[in-house]
N, CA, C and O atoms as CSV, one atom per row, in Angstrom:
chain,resi,resn,atom,element,x,y,z
A,1,UNK,N,N,-9.988,-6.238,-22.247
A,1,UNK,CA,C,-9.523,-5.034,-22.046
A,1,UNK,C,C,-11.002,-4.584,-23.383
A,1,UNK,O,O,-11.434,-5.351,-24.245
A,2,UNK,N,N,-11.393,-3.351,-23.153
A,2,UNK,CA,C,-12.494,-2.640,-24.012
A,2,UNK,C,C,-11.589,-1.768,-24.431
A,2,UNK,O,O,-10.570,-1.493,-23.798
A,3,UNK,N,N,-11.982,-1.169,-25.778
A,3,UNK,CA,C,-11.160,-0.218,-26.859
A,3,UNK,C,C,-12.132,1.161,-27.225
A,3,UNK,O,O,-13.233,0.931,-27.725
A,4,UNK,N,N,-11.762,2.471,-27.001
A,4,UNK,CA,C,-12.642,3.662,-27.598
A,4,UNK,C,C,-12.111,4.115,-28.753
A,4,UNK,O,O,-10.887,4.205,-28.855
A,5,UNK,N,N,-13.112,4.534,-29.992
A,5,UNK,CA,C,-12.125,5.388,-30.964
A,5,UNK,C,C,-12.692,6.366,-30.509
A,5,UNK,O,O,-13.720,6.474,-29.842
A,6,UNK,N,N,-11.841,7.230,-30.971
A,6,UNK,CA,C,-11.726,8.845,-30.714
A,6,UNK,C,C,-11.436,9.335,-32.188
A,6,UNK,O,O,-10.444,8.863,-32.744
A,7,UNK,N,N,-12.160,10.170,-32.810
A,7,UNK,CA,C,-11.775,10.652,-34.433
A,7,UNK,C,C,-11.477,8.840,-34.948
A,7,UNK,O,O,-12.295,7.920,-34.969
A,8,UNK,N,N,-9.919,8.829,-35.335
A,8,UNK,CA,C,-9.493,7.609,-36.050
A,8,UNK,C,C,-8.727,6.952,-35.153
A,8,UNK,O,O,-8.407,5.806,-35.470
A,9,UNK,N,N,-8.239,7.496,-33.817
A,9,UNK,CA,C,-7.541,6.289,-32.750
A,9,UNK,C,C,-8.419,5.720,-32.007
A,9,UNK,O,O,-9.422,6.254,-31.533
A,10,UNK,N,N,-8.021,4.463,-31.867
A,10,UNK,CA,C,-8.466,3.523,-31.039
A,10,UNK,C,C,-7.475,4.007,-29.777
A,10,UNK,O,O,-6.305,4.369,-29.899
A,11,UNK,N,N,-8.150,3.931,-28.685
A,11,UNK,CA,C,-7.134,4.181,-27.159
A,11,UNK,C,C,-7.990,3.211,-26.258
A,11,UNK,O,O,-9.220,3.185,-26.210
A,12,UNK,N,N,-7.086,2.396,-25.534
A,12,UNK,CA,C,-7.180,1.360,-24.654
A,12,UNK,C,C,-7.603,1.633,-23.451
A,12,UNK,O,O,-6.854,2.368,-22.807
A,13,UNK,N,N,-8.858,1.173,-22.775
A,13,UNK,CA,C,-9.573,1.712,-21.830
A,13,UNK,C,C,-8.994,0.876,-20.474
A,13,UNK,O,O,-8.692,-0.314,-20.565
A,14,UNK,N,N,-8.911,1.395,-19.604
A,14,UNK,CA,C,-8.200,0.405,-18.224
A,14,UNK,C,C,-9.501,-1.103,-17.987
A,14,UNK,O,O,-10.665,-0.967,-18.364
A,15,UNK,N,N,-9.147,-2.024,-17.522
A,15,UNK,CA,C,-9.705,-3.046,-17.253
A,15,UNK,C,C,-10.733,-2.793,-16.156
A,15,UNK,O,O,-10.544,-2.019,-15.218
A,16,UNK,N,N,-11.765,-3.466,-16.343
A,16,UNK,CA,C,-12.917,-3.424,-15.162
A,16,UNK,C,C,-12.229,-3.391,-13.717
A,16,UNK,O,O,-12.062,-2.514,-12.869
A,17,UNK,N,N,-11.904,-4.750,-13.825
A,17,UNK,CA,C,-11.016,-5.431,-12.629
A,17,UNK,C,C,-9.942,-5.972,-12.710
A,17,UNK,O,O,-9.814,-7.066,-13.259
A,18,UNK,N,N,-8.827,-5.229,-12.111
A,18,UNK,CA,C,-7.590,-5.817,-12.180
A,18,UNK,C,C,-6.743,-6.689,-11.546
A,18,UNK,O,O,-5.986,-6.349,-10.637
A,19,UNK,N,N,-6.813,-7.499,-11.868
A,19,UNK,CA,C,-6.482,-8.781,-11.163
A,19,UNK,C,C,-5.013,-8.710,-10.794
A,19,UNK,O,O,-4.640,-9.410,-9.853
A,20,UNK,N,N,-4.035,-7.854,-11.502
A,20,UNK,CA,C,-2.862,-7.843,-10.671
A,20,UNK,C,C,-2.803,-6.674,-9.291
A,20,UNK,O,O,-1.716,-6.565,-8.724
A,21,UNK,N,N,-3.476,-6.194,-9.006
A,21,UNK,CA,C,-3.605,-5.482,-7.663
A,21,UNK,C,C,-4.094,-6.333,-6.743
A,21,UNK,O,O,-3.686,-6.085,-5.608
A,22,UNK,N,N,-5.176,-7.690,-6.877
A,22,UNK,CA,C,-5.319,-8.002,-6.602
A,22,UNK,C,C,-4.823,-9.041,-5.842
A,22,UNK,O,O,-4.838,-9.139,-4.615
A,23,UNK,N,N,-4.131,-10.246,-7.121
A,23,UNK,CA,C,-3.074,-10.782,-6.558
A,23,UNK,C,C,-1.472,-10.451,-5.459
A,23,UNK,O,O,-0.789,-11.109,-4.674
A,24,UNK,N,N,-1.477,-9.050,-6.016
A,24,UNK,CA,C,-0.326,-8.280,-5.439
A,24,UNK,C,C,-0.741,-8.227,-3.865
A,24,UNK,O,O,0.018,-8.708,-3.024
A,25,UNK,N,N,-2.050,-7.587,-3.478
A,25,UNK,CA,C,-2.700,-7.393,-1.996
A,25,UNK,C,C,-2.741,-9.014,-1.485
A,25,UNK,O,O,-2.635,-9.023,-0.258
A,26,UNK,N,N,-2.842,-10.154,-1.945
A,26,UNK,CA,C,-2.888,-11.434,-1.352
A,26,UNK,C,C,-1.685,-12.157,-1.318
A,26,UNK,O,O,-1.614,-13.158,-0.605
A,27,UNK,N,N,-0.384,-11.648,-2.237
A,27,UNK,CA,C,0.972,-12.238,-1.742
A,27,UNK,C,C,1.800,-11.229,-0.890
A,27,UNK,O,O,2.624,-11.727,-0.123
A,28,UNK,N,N,1.712,-10.210,-0.921
A,28,UNK,CA,C,1.891,-8.974,0.375
A,28,UNK,C,C,1.459,-9.887,1.744
A,28,UNK,O,O,2.129,-10.416,2.630
A,29,UNK,N,N,0.029,-9.807,1.472
A,29,UNK,CA,C,-0.759,-10.326,3.178
A,29,UNK,C,C,-0.139,-12.003,3.483
A,29,UNK,O,O,0.170,-12.226,4.654
A,30,UNK,N,N,0.035,-13.117,2.503
A,30,UNK,CA,C,0.412,-14.249,2.571
A,30,UNK,C,C,1.809,-14.063,2.938
A,30,UNK,O,O,2.202,-14.519,4.012
A,31,UNK,N,N,2.567,-13.465,2.189
A,31,UNK,CA,C,4.415,-13.464,2.667
A,31,UNK,C,C,4.249,-12.854,4.475
A,31,UNK,O,O,4.757,-13.333,5.489
A,32,UNK,N,N,3.384,-11.710,4.325
A,32,UNK,CA,C,3.983,-11.160,5.799
A,32,UNK,C,C,3.227,-12.122,6.920
A,32,UNK,O,O,3.872,-12.336,7.946
A,33,UNK,N,N,1.986,-12.683,6.812
A,33,UNK,CA,C,1.653,-13.541,7.543
A,33,UNK,C,C,2.575,-14.896,8.135
A,33,UNK,O,O,2.686,-15.356,9.272
A,34,UNK,N,N,3.249,-15.351,6.646
A,34,UNK,CA,C,3.627,-16.132,6.954
A,34,UNK,C,C,5.362,-16.464,7.459
A,34,UNK,O,O,6.025,-17.466,7.726
A,35,UNK,N,N,5.613,-14.816,7.390
A,35,UNK,CA,C,6.686,-14.369,8.387
A,35,UNK,C,C,6.565,-14.339,9.576
A,35,UNK,O,O,7.531,-14.517,10.318
A,36,UNK,N,N,5.161,-14.070,10.084
A,36,UNK,CA,C,4.724,-13.348,11.449
A,36,UNK,C,C,4.750,-15.062,12.253
A,36,UNK,O,O,4.823,-15.247,13.468
A,37,UNK,N,N,4.670,-16.115,11.220
A,37,UNK,CA,C,4.041,-17.241,12.043
A,37,UNK,C,C,5.435,-17.882,12.079
A,37,UNK,O,O,5.615,-18.471,13.145
A,38,UNK,N,N,6.431,-17.943,11.271
A,38,UNK,CA,C,7.672,-18.043,11.176
A,38,UNK,C,C,8.321,-17.477,13.074
A,38,UNK,O,O,8.717,-18.060,14.083
A,39,UNK,N,N,8.106,-16.199,12.685
A,39,UNK,CA,C,8.812,-15.367,13.675
A,39,UNK,C,C,7.858,-16.102,15.450
A,39,UNK,O,O,8.423,-16.421,16.497
A,40,UNK,N,N,6.666,-16.134,15.201
A,40,UNK,CA,C,6.235,-16.554,16.722
A,40,UNK,C,C,6.426,-18.428,16.793
A,40,UNK,O,O,6.214,-19.040,17.840
A,41,UNK,N,N,6.780,-19.003,15.718
A,41,UNK,CA,C,7.305,-20.363,16.329
A,41,UNK,C,C,8.607,-20.540,16.779
A,41,UNK,O,O,9.055,-21.502,17.402
A,42,UNK,N,N,9.317,-19.283,16.321
A,42,UNK,CA,C,11.031,-19.537,16.306
A,42,UNK,C,C,11.254,-18.920,17.992
A,42,UNK,O,O,11.892,-19.353,18.952
A,43,UNK,N,N,10.386,-17.710,17.783
A,43,UNK,CA,C,10.821,-16.671,19.331
A,43,UNK,C,C,9.966,-17.174,20.250
A,43,UNK,O,O,10.512,-17.161,21.354
A,44,UNK,N,N,8.644,-17.702,20.296
A,44,UNK,CA,C,8.038,-18.100,21.160
A,44,UNK,C,C,8.603,-19.229,22.121
A,44,UNK,O,O,8.328,-19.460,23.298
A,45,UNK,N,N,9.314,-19.743,21.412
A,45,UNK,CA,C,9.888,-21.315,21.952
A,45,UNK,C,C,11.242,-21.206,22.902
A,45,UNK,O,O,11.517,-21.838,23.922
A,46,UNK,N,N,11.859,-20.355,22.326
A,46,UNK,CA,C,13.184,-19.442,22.572
A,46,UNK,C,C,12.922,-18.718,23.441
A,46,UNK,O,O,12.946,-19.105,24.610
A,47,UNK,N,N,12.637,-17.611,23.135
A,47,UNK,CA,C,11.999,-16.513,24.574
A,47,UNK,C,C,10.953,-16.487,25.318
A,47,UNK,O,O,10.790,-15.865,26.367
A,48,UNK,N,N,10.177,-17.230,24.718
A,48,UNK,CA,C,9.301,-17.543,25.441
A,48,UNK,C,C,7.760,-16.600,25.754
A,48,UNK,O,O,8.043,-15.409,25.623
A,49,UNK,N,N,6.946,-16.695,25.952
A,49,UNK,CA,C,5.923,-15.803,26.317
A,49,UNK,C,C,5.221,-15.328,27.389
A,49,UNK,O,O,4.077,-14.874,27.360
A,50,UNK,N,N,5.975,-15.453,28.385
A,50,UNK,CA,C,6.091,-14.952,29.890
A,50,UNK,C,C,5.904,-13.430,29.980
A,50,UNK,O,O,7.045,-13.014,29.779
A,51,UNK,N,N,5.278,-12.593,30.128
A,51,UNK,CA,C,5.507,-11.190,29.932
A,51,UNK,C,C,5.779,-10.052,31.076
A,51,UNK,O,O,5.543,-8.846,31.132
A,52,UNK,N,N,6.435,-11.072,32.034
A,52,UNK,CA,C,7.254,-11.024,32.969
A,52,UNK,C,C,8.855,-10.741,33.326
A,52,UNK,O,O,9.486,-10.004,34.083
A,53,UNK,N,N,9.233,-12.110,31.995
A,53,UNK,CA,C,10.200,-12.037,31.479
A,53,UNK,C,C,10.819,-11.232,30.486
A,53,UNK,O,O,10.294,-10.998,29.397
A,54,UNK,N,N,12.376,-10.632,30.990
A,54,UNK,CA,C,12.843,-9.486,30.029
A,54,UNK,C,C,12.871,-10.360,28.758
A,54,UNK,O,O,12.847,-9.467,27.912
A,55,UNK,N,N,12.892,-11.062,28.337
A,55,UNK,CA,C,13.201,-11.217,26.769
A,55,UNK,C,C,11.839,-11.120,25.903
A,55,UNK,O,O,11.791,-10.868,24.699
A,56,UNK,N,N,10.680,-11.383,26.804
A,56,UNK,CA,C,9.036,-10.768,26.322
A,56,UNK,C,C,9.368,-9.227,25.809
A,56,UNK,O,O,8.895,-8.725,24.789
A,57,UNK,N,N,10.100,-8.711,26.551
A,57,UNK,CA,C,10.465,-6.874,26.528
A,57,UNK,C,C,10.903,-7.022,25.095
A,57,UNK,O,O,10.280,-6.636,24.106
A,58,UNK,N,N,12.051,-7.629,25.128
A,58,UNK,CA,C,12.991,-7.821,23.559
A,58,UNK,C,C,12.339,-8.244,22.141
A,58,UNK,O,O,12.485,-7.738,21.028
A,59,UNK,N,N,11.625,-9.269,22.539
A,59,UNK,CA,C,10.911,-10.123,21.365
A,59,UNK,C,C,9.392,-9.773,20.923
A,59,UNK,O,O,8.835,-9.647,19.832
A,60,UNK,N,N,8.997,-9.676,22.212
A,60,UNK,CA,C,7.762,-9.140,21.504
A,60,UNK,C,C,6.908,-7.540,21.859
A,60,UNK,O,O,6.086,-6.893,21.210
A,61,UNK,N,N,7.379,-7.382,22.817
A,61,UNK,CA,C,6.961,-5.625,22.935
A,61,UNK,C,C,8.083,-4.768,21.808
A,61,UNK,O,O,7.745,-3.656,21.402
A,62,UNK,N,N,8.919,-5.155,21.526
A,62,UNK,CA,C,9.225,-4.293,20.019
A,62,UNK,C,C,8.797,-4.427,18.949
A,62,UNK,O,O,8.544,-3.517,18.160
A,63,UNK,N,N,8.582,-6.215,18.684
A,63,UNK,CA,C,7.283,-6.149,17.859
A,63,UNK,C,C,5.972,-5.148,17.733
A,63,UNK,O,O,5.559,-4.772,16.636
A,64,UNK,N,N,5.577,-4.895,18.553
A,64,UNK,CA,C,4.214,-4.317,19.178
A,64,UNK,C,C,4.507,-2.870,18.272
A,64,UNK,O,O,3.917,-2.142,17.474
A,65,UNK,N,N,5.701,-2.970,18.896
A,65,UNK,CA,C,5.989,-0.984,18.957
A,65,UNK,C,C,6.106,-0.749,17.385
A,65,UNK,O,O,5.342,0.028,16.812
A,66,UNK,N,N,7.075,-1.440,16.735
A,66,UNK,CA,C,7.312,-1.411,15.389
A,66,UNK,C,C,5.866,-1.697,14.405
A,66,UNK,O,O,5.658,-1.116,13.340
A,67,UNK,N,N,5.026,-2.632,14.973
A,67,UNK,CA,C,3.820,-2.851,14.416
A,67,UNK,C,C,3.050,-1.200,14.565
A,67,UNK,O,O,2.950,-0.409,13.628
A,68,UNK,N,N,2.585,-0.967,15.926
A,68,UNK,CA,C,2.009,0.367,15.567
A,68,UNK,C,C,2.215,1.613,14.860
A,68,UNK,O,O,1.373,2.367,14.372
A,69,UNK,N,N,3.739,1.720,14.891
A,69,UNK,CA,C,4.619,2.767,14.052
A,69,UNK,C,C,4.265,2.619,12.606
A,69,UNK,O,O,3.743,3.485,11.904
A,70,UNK,N,N,4.621,1.393,12.245
A,70,UNK,CA,C,3.970,1.321,10.746
A,70,UNK,C,C,2.474,1.319,10.199
A,70,UNK,O,O,2.101,1.888,9.174
A,71,UNK,N,N,1.679,0.567,11.078
A,71,UNK,CA,C,0.241,1.051,11.001
A,71,UNK,C,C,-0.162,2.566,10.594
A,71,UNK,O,O,-0.907,2.978,9.704
A,72,UNK,N,N,0.419,3.081,11.338
A,72,UNK,CA,C,-0.180,4.721,11.839
A,72,UNK,C,C,0.468,5.219,10.485
A,72,UNK,O,O,-0.273,5.674,9.614
A,73,UNK,N,N,1.879,5.140,10.281
A,73,UNK,CA,C,2.771,5.586,9.077
A,73,UNK,C,C,1.865,5.190,7.661
A,73,UNK,O,O,1.627,6.064,6.826
A,74,UNK,N,N,1.389,3.770,7.490
A,74,UNK,CA,C,1.091,2.846,6.553
A,74,UNK,C,C,-0.561,4.161,6.371
A,74,UNK,O,O,-0.756,4.869,5.383
A,75,UNK,N,N,-1.467,4.103,7.628
A,75,UNK,CA,C,-2.444,4.665,7.195
A,75,UNK,C,C,-2.610,6.049,6.744
A,75,UNK,O,O,-3.418,6.590,5.988
A,76,UNK,N,N,-1.439,6.538,7.547
A,76,UNK,CA,C,-1.612,8.405,7.190
A,76,UNK,C,C,-1.186,8.448,5.901
A,76,UNK,O,O,-1.919,9.158,5.211
A,77,UNK,N,N,-0.278,7.956,5.315
A,77,UNK,CA,C,0.148,7.977,3.869
A,77,UNK,C,C,-0.853,7.478,3.130
A,77,UNK,O,O,-1.136,8.202,2.176
A,78,UNK,N,N,-1.592,6.345,3.245
A,78,UNK,CA,C,-2.568,5.808,2.242
A,78,UNK,C,C,-3.865,7.025,1.981
A,78,UNK,O,O,-4.227,7.585,0.946
A,79,UNK,N,N,-4.446,7.157,3.673
A,79,UNK,CA,C,-5.565,7.881,3.617
A,79,UNK,C,C,-4.995,9.635,3.178
A,79,UNK,O,O,-5.855,10.499,3.006
A,80,UNK,N,N,-3.767,9.914,3.065
A,80,UNK,CA,C,-3.433,11.243,3.109
A,80,UNK,C,C,-3.398,11.111,0.902
A,80,UNK,O,O,-3.615,12.051,0.136
A,81,UNK,N,N,-3.120,9.915,0.581
A,81,UNK,CA,C,-3.053,9.942,-0.945
A,81,UNK,C,C,-4.512,9.424,-1.591
A,81,UNK,O,O,-4.840,9.786,-2.721
A,82,UNK,N,N,-5.048,8.868,-1.076
A,82,UNK,CA,C,-6.850,8.777,-1.303
A,82,UNK,C,C,-7.410,10.388,-1.080
A,82,UNK,O,O,-8.165,10.838,-1.942
A,83,UNK,N,N,-7.123,11.033,-0.202
A,83,UNK,CA,C,-7.784,12.477,0.021
A,83,UNK,C,C,-7.300,13.368,-0.718
A,83,UNK,O,O,-7.900,14.407,-0.993
A,84,UNK,N,N,-5.714,12.952,-1.286
A,84,UNK,CA,C,-5.314,14.518,-2.157
A,84,UNK,C,C,-6.226,13.818,-3.384
A,84,UNK,O,O,-7.241,14.365,-3.815
A,85,UNK,N,N,-5.827,12.798,-3.782
A,85,UNK,CA,C,-6.099,12.693,-5.252
A,85,UNK,C,C,-7.647,12.341,-5.954
A,85,UNK,O,O,-7.984,12.182,-7.127
A,86,UNK,N,N,-8.353,12.302,-4.758
A,86,UNK,CA,C,-10.297,11.980,-5.068
A,86,UNK,C,C,-10.598,13.007,-5.943
A,86,UNK,O,O,-10.163,14.153,-6.052
A,87,UNK,N,N,-11.712,12.151,-6.748
A,87,UNK,CA,C,-12.129,13.127,-7.716
A,87,UNK,C,C,-13.068,14.708,-7.305
A,87,UNK,O,O,-13.791,14.608,-6.313
A,88,UNK,N,N,-13.064,15.275,-7.601
A,88,UNK,CA,C,-14.100,16.127,-7.436
A,88,UNK,C,C,-15.095,16.537,-8.325
A,88,UNK,O,O,-16.083,17.201,-8.009
A,89,UNK,N,N,-14.941,16.311,-8.948
A,89,UNK,CA,C,-16.062,16.406,-10.401
A,89,UNK,C,C,-16.947,15.014,-10.420
A,89,UNK,O,O,-16.822,14.423,-11.492
A,90,UNK,N,N,-17.683,14.459,-9.615
A,90,UNK,CA,C,-18.446,13.117,-9.494
A,90,UNK,C,C,-19.642,13.162,-10.332
A,90,UNK,O,O,-20.400,12.192,-10.343
A,91,UNK,N,N,-19.871,14.168,-11.011
A,91,UNK,CA,C,-21.197,14.512,-11.630
A,91,UNK,C,C,-20.470,13.931,-13.129
A,91,UNK,O,O,-21.243,13.298,-13.848
A,92,UNK,N,N,-19.525,14.049,-13.463
A,92,UNK,CA,C,-18.745,13.391,-15.096
A,92,UNK,C,C,-18.297,12.429,-14.758
A,92,UNK,O,O,-17.153,12.437,-15.211
A,93,UNK,N,N,-18.545,11.044,-13.918
A,93,UNK,CA,C,-18.169,10.502,-13.960
A,93,UNK,C,C,-19.048,9.301,-14.810
A,93,UNK,O,O,-20.151,8.892,-14.447
A,94,UNK,N,N,-18.340,8.851,-15.972
A,94,UNK,CA,C,-18.784,7.447,-17.070
A,94,UNK,C,C,-19.567,6.566,-16.163
A,94,UNK,O,O,-19.285,6.613,-14.966
A,95,UNK,N,N,-20.405,5.860,-16.521
A,95,UNK,CA,C,-20.674,4.506,-15.715
A,95,UNK,C,C,-19.686,3.539,-15.938
A,95,UNK,O,O,-19.400,2.845,-14.962
A,96,UNK,N,N,-19.239,3.380,-16.734
A,96,UNK,CA,C,-18.138,2.573,-16.961
A,96,UNK,C,C,-16.858,2.724,-15.571
A,96,UNK,O,O,-16.513,1.939,-14.688
A,97,UNK,N,N,-16.455,4.033,-15.910
A,97,UNK,CA,C,-15.563,4.279,-14.992
A,97,UNK,C,C,-16.428,4.155,-13.493
A,97,UNK,O,O,-15.726,3.924,-12.509
A,98,UNK,N,N,-17.704,4.278,-13.308
A,98,UNK,CA,C,-18.009,4.066,-11.347
A,98,UNK,C,C,-18.242,2.421,-11.255
A,98,UNK,O,O,-18.474,1.842,-10.194
A,99,UNK,N,N,-18.129,1.705,-12.675
A,99,UNK,CA,C,-18.088,0.099,-12.413
A,99,UNK,C,C,-16.564,-0.216,-12.135
A,99,UNK,O,O,-16.154,-1.109,-11.393
A,100,UNK,N,N,-15.785,0.688,-12.873
A,100,UNK,CA,C,-14.296,0.129,-12.386
A,100,UNK,C,C,-14.001,0.393,-11.152
A,100,UNK,O,O,-13.639,-0.550,-10.449
A,101,UNK,N,N,-14.074,1.626,-10.625
A,101,UNK,CA,C,-14.213,2.054,-9.236
A,101,UNK,C,C,-14.818,1.305,-8.565
A,101,UNK,O,O,-14.189,0.970,-7.562
A,102,UNK,N,N,-16.116,0.726,-8.696
A,102,UNK,CA,C,-16.609,-0.199,-7.647
A,102,UNK,C,C,-15.442,-1.639,-7.516
A,102,UNK,O,O,-15.088,-2.049,-6.411
A,103,UNK,N,N,-15.009,-2.206,-8.687
A,103,UNK,CA,C,-14.405,-3.169,-8.572
A,103,UNK,C,C,-12.851,-2.866,-8.192
A,103,UNK,O,O,-12.032,-3.678,-7.762
A,104,UNK,N,N,-12.705,-1.796,-8.401
A,104,UNK,CA,C,-11.648,-1.596,-7.238
A,104,UNK,C,C,-11.906,-1.641,-5.710
A,104,UNK,O,O,-11.130,-2.216,-4.947
A,105,UNK,N,N,-12.975,-1.040,-5.321
A,105,UNK,CA,C,-13.079,-1.262,-3.831
A,105,UNK,C,C,-13.776,-2.853,-3.553
A,105,UNK,O,O,-14.225,-3.189,-2.457
A,106,UNK,N,N,-13.765,-3.566,-4.535
A,106,UNK,CA,C,-13.923,-5.481,-4.041
A,106,UNK,C,C,-12.897,-5.413,-3.825
A,106,UNK,O,O,-12.642,-5.679,-2.650
A,107,UNK,N,N,-11.674,-5.043,-4.718
A,107,UNK,CA,C,-10.355,-5.638,-4.474
A,107,UNK,C,C,-10.114,-5.655,-3.203
A,107,UNK,O,O,-9.914,-6.717,-2.613
A,108,UNK,N,N,-10.099,-4.501,-2.610
A,108,UNK,CA,C,-9.848,-3.389,-1.651
A,108,UNK,C,C,-10.516,-4.586,-0.737
A,108,UNK,O,O,-9.713,-5.448,-0.380
A,109,UNK,N,N,-11.875,-4.750,-0.314
A,109,UNK,CA,C,-12.776,-5.627,0.570
A,109,UNK,C,C,-12.058,-7.131,0.072
A,109,UNK,O,O,-11.682,-7.881,0.973
A,110,UNK,N,N,-11.934,-7.420,-0.899
A,110,UNK,CA,C,-11.193,-8.855,-0.998
A,110,UNK,C,C,-9.865,-9.119,-0.247
A,110,UNK,O,O,-9.393,-10.246,-0.092
A,111,UNK,N,N,-9.374,-8.103,0.153
A,111,UNK,CA,C,-7.623,-8.065,0.492
A,111,UNK,C,C,-8.158,-7.738,2.025
A,111,UNK,O,O,-7.380,-8.069,2.921
A,112,UNK,N,N,-9.164,-7.241,2.341
A,112,UNK,CA,C,-9.442,-7.015,4.003
A,112,UNK,C,C,-9.708,-8.110,4.309
A,112,UNK,O,O,-9.059,-8.590,5.239
A,113,UNK,N,N,-10.764,-8.938,3.654
A,113,UNK,CA,C,-11.043,-10.575,3.920
A,113,UNK,C,C,-10.144,-11.631,4.090
A,113,UNK,O,O,-10.222,-12.555,4.900
A,114,UNK,N,N,-9.209,-11.391,3.182
A,114,UNK,CA,C,-7.899,-12.441,3.367
A,114,UNK,C,C,-6.886,-11.719,4.633
A,114,UNK,O,O,-5.936,-12.298,5.161
A,115,UNK,N,N,-7.113,-11.047,4.787
A,115,UNK,CA,C,-6.312,-10.622,6.055
A,115,UNK,C,C,-6.991,-10.800,7.449
A,115,UNK,O,O,-6.475,-10.820,8.566
A,116,UNK,N,N,-8.576,-10.949,6.984
A,116,UNK,CA,C,-8.859,-11.602,8.372
A,116,UNK,C,C,-8.753,-12.959,8.232
A,116,UNK,O,O,-8.541,-13.524,9.305
A,117,UNK,N,N,-8.816,-13.561,7.432
A,117,UNK,CA,C,-8.755,-14.946,7.472
A,117,UNK,C,C,-7.581,-15.532,8.322
A,117,UNK,O,O,-7.605,-16.333,9.257
A,118,UNK,N,N,-6.455,-14.827,7.655
A,118,UNK,CA,C,-5.362,-15.292,8.198
A,118,UNK,C,C,-5.491,-14.879,9.762
A,118,UNK,O,O,-4.948,-15.582,10.614
A,119,UNK,N,N,-6.102,-13.913,10.055
A,119,UNK,CA,C,-5.660,-13.228,11.666
A,119,UNK,C,C,-6.518,-14.324,12.640
A,119,UNK,O,O,-6.100,-14.740,13.721
A,120,UNK,N,N,-7.898,-14.723,11.971
A,120,UNK,CA,C,-8.870,-15.684,12.802
A,120,UNK,C,C,-8.581,-17.345,12.573
A,120,UNK,O,O,-9.037,-18.301,13.200
A,121,UNK,N,N,-7.719,-17.307,11.521
A,121,UNK,CA,C,-7.521,-18.828,11.292
A,121,UNK,C,C,-5.813,-19.194,12.630
A,121,UNK,O,O,-5.646,-20.073,13.476
A,122,UNK,N,N,-5.247,-18.455,12.344
A,122,UNK,CA,C,-3.599,-18.680,12.682
A,122,UNK,C,C,-3.264,-17.976,13.752
A,122,UNK,O,O,-2.433,-18.313,14.596
A,123,UNK,N,N,-3.994,-16.851,13.732
A,123,UNK,CA,C,-3.774,-16.040,15.066
A,123,UNK,C,C,-4.840,-15.447,15.990
A,123,UNK,O,O,-4.717,-14.331,16.496
A,124,UNK,N,N,-6.304,-16.562,16.259
A,124,UNK,CA,C,-7.068,-16.254,16.798
A,124,UNK,C,C,-6.498,-15.869,18.514
A,124,UNK,O,O,-6.728,-14.774,19.028
A,125,UNK,N,N,-5.747,-16.974,19.216
A,125,UNK,CA,C,-5.778,-16.373,20.524
A,125,UNK,C,C,-4.649,-15.787,20.328
A,125,UNK,O,O,-3.809,-16.522,20.848
A,126,UNK,N,N,-4.132,-14.868,19.869
A,126,UNK,CA,C,-2.822,-14.431,19.726
A,126,UNK,C,C,-2.455,-13.510,20.593
A,126,UNK,O,O,-1.296,-13.441,21.003
A,127,UNK,N,N,-3.543,-12.581,21.024
A,127,UNK,CA,C,-3.390,-11.813,22.496
A,127,UNK,C,C,-3.948,-12.381,23.479
A,127,UNK,O,O,-4.246,-11.698,24.459
A,128,UNK,N,N,-4.183,-13.585,23.451
A,128,UNK,CA,C,-4.512,-14.044,24.800
A,128,UNK,C,C,-3.459,-14.292,25.905
A,128,UNK,O,O,-3.626,-14.351,27.123
A,129,UNK,N,N,-2.283,-14.426,25.139
A,129,UNK,CA,C,-0.919,-14.604,26.262
A,129,UNK,C,C,-1.000,-13.061,26.832
A,129,UNK,O,O,-0.205,-12.676,27.689
């Protein structure tokens, strides 16, 4: 962590790469996908995957409806937050702050790649049924 001296006071700067957020994103994705895998394993055998069966509506379609609502809500909140808190004076950004923002973007890309890894590795044919 770097420090800047303003007057005679030392001020700590934000780290360029905040690994706590990266670990948080990986943990959330891992816990979520492990729960999804458990759910599919338990109810895939007991409720079946036949889309014409009444159990399919109970165990799988309700899961899908909940997922759609959560995704739209999360995206709306996240995009609204990003739009509302954006920096409107981009000419005044220091090179260090710009690099820190690039590292934050890199964390988002790694989190996205982690989600793609789980989706492509364990759930590749999940909508094939």
